[in-house]
C-alpha positions in Angstrom: -2.7 -35.6 -24.0 -4.4 -35.0 -27.3 -4.8 -37.5 -30.2 -2.0 -37.2 -32.7 0.3 -35.6 -30.1 3.9 -36.9 -30.2 5.1 -39.3 -27.6 6.8 -37.5 -24.8 10.5 -38.4 -24.1 10.8 -41.3 -21.6 12.7 -39.2 -19.0 12.5 -38.8 -15.3 12.4 -42.5 -14.2 13.4 -43.1 -10.6 14.3 -46.6 -11.9 13.9 -49.0 -14.8 13.0 -52.6 -14.3 13.5 -55.2 -17.1 15.7 -52.9 -19.1 15.6 -49.3 -20.2 14.1 -47.9 -23.4 14.2 -44.4 -25.0 11.7 -42.7 -27.2 14.2 -43.0 -30.1 14.3 -46.8 -29.6 10.5 -47.0 -29.8 9.7 -44.7 -32.6 10.3 -45.6 -36.2 9.8 -49.4 -36.7 6.6 -50.3 -35.0 3.8 -48.9 -32.9 4.0 -48.7 -29.1 1.6 -49.5 -26.3 2.4 -47.7 -23.0 0.4 -48.8 -20.1 0.2 -47.2 -16.7 -0.3 -49.3 -13.5 0.2 -49.2 -9.8 0.9 -52.0 -7.2 -2.0 -50.7 -5.1 -4.4 -50.8 -8.1 -6.8 -53.9 -8.0 -8.1 -53.2 -11.6 -4.5 -53.1 -12.8 -3.7 -56.5 -11.4 -7.0 -57.9 -12.8 -6.1 -56.6 -16.3 -2.5 -57.7 -16.3 -3.1 -61.2 -17.6 -4.8 -59.7 -20.6 -2.1 -57.1 -21.1 0.5 -59.9 -21.0 -1.4 -62.0 -23.5 -1.6 -58.9 -25.7 2.1 -58.2 -25.3 3.0 -61.8 -26.2 0.6 -62.0 -29.2 1.9 -58.8 -30.7 5.6 -59.1 -29.6 7.0 -58.9 -33.2 4.7 -56.0 -34.2 4.3 -53.8 -31.1 6.6 -52.3 -28.5 5.1 -52.6 -25.0 6.3 -50.4 -22.0 4.8 -50.4 -18.5 4.8 -47.3 -16.4 4.4 -47.7 -12.6 3.0 -44.7 -10.8 2.4 -44.4 -7.1 -1.0 -43.8 -5.6 0.3 -43.6 -2.1 3.5 -43.6 -0.1 3.3 -47.5 0.0 3.7 -47.6 -3.8 7.2 -46.1 -3.6 8.9 -49.3 -2.5 11.1 -50.4 -5.4 11.5 -53.9 -4.1 7.7 -54.3 -3.7 7.2 -53.0 -7.3 9.7 -55.6 -8.5 7.9 -58.3 -6.5 4.4 -57.4 -7.8 5.7 -57.1 -11.3 7.2 -60.6 -11.1 4.1 -62.1 -9.5 2.0 -60.7 -12.4 4.3 -61.6 -15.2 5.3 -58.1 -16.3 8.4 -58.9 -18.3 8.3 -55.8 -20.5 10.4 -52.7 -19.5 8.9 -50.9 -16.6 9.5 -47.1 -16.2 9.2 -46.4 -12.4 7.6 -43.0 -12.3 7.7 -42.3 -8.5 8.0 -38.6 -9.0 5.2 -38.6 -11.6 7.4 -36.9 -14.2 6.2 -39.0 -17.1 2.6 -39.0 -15.9 2.8 -35.2 -16.0 4.3 -35.3 -19.5 1.4 -37.6 -20.6 -1.1 -35.5 -18.5 -2.1 -38.9 -17.1 -3.8 -39.4 -13.7 -5.4 -42.8 -14.2 -4.5 -46.4 -13.6 -4.9 -48.6 -15.5 -4.4 -46.4 -18.6 -3.4 -47.3 -22.1 -1.7 -45.2 -24.8 -1.3 -46.5 -28.3 1.3 -44.6 -30.5 1.8 -45.3 -34.2 5.2 -46.1 -35.5 5.9 -42.4 -36.0 5.3 -41.9 -32.3 2.0 -40.0 -32.5 -0.8 -40.8 -30.1 -3.6 -42.7 -31.8 -5.7 -44.1 -28.9 -6.1 -43.5 -25.1 -8.3 -45.4 -22.7 -8.4 -45.6 -18.9 -10.0 -48.0 -16.4 -10.5 -51.7 -16.2 -11.8 -53.8 -19.1 -11.9 -52.5 -22.6 -9.3 -54.8 -23.9 -11.4 -55.5 -27.0 -11.4 -51.8 -27.9 -7.7 -51.6 -27.2 -7.0 -54.5 -29.5 -9.2 -53.0 -32.2 -7.3 -49.7 -32.0 -3.9 -51.5 -32.1 -5.0 -53.6 -35.1 -6.0 -50.4 -36.9 -2.6 -48.9 -36.3 -0.9 -52.2 -37.3 -3.1 -52.4 -40.4 -1.7 -49.0 -41.5 1.8 -50.6 -41.6 0.7 -53.2 -44.1 -0.7 -50.6 -46.6 
């Protein structure tokens, strides 16, 4: 997905956990962070406390959506996804992308992966892999700073 590309529609979920969101609900008022993770991803689980802190710190200024993608057959168990999400404090809406429809729309093949969209729904930052939360925060703050101008 190229920078400045519009956010794809949030379609194709095999399930939603913690409530469903549409692109129309996300675009317009505030920027959005969409993060990809998987229950079999060790780096994802390591990063989750930082993602949760981030979500809580910016809860009034930023939409946060999690997208779960499978990396193996074992990652398709919805009950296990719910259990791991609860264990790791993922309270934001989770798009369960077991058929990789949203991953394909995003051209994403990484976990963890982070996409920051401005309030108009245009991609402003992408990063993949563990760590890098300082860079992610810097990019989110830049997008939030644009709202205050």
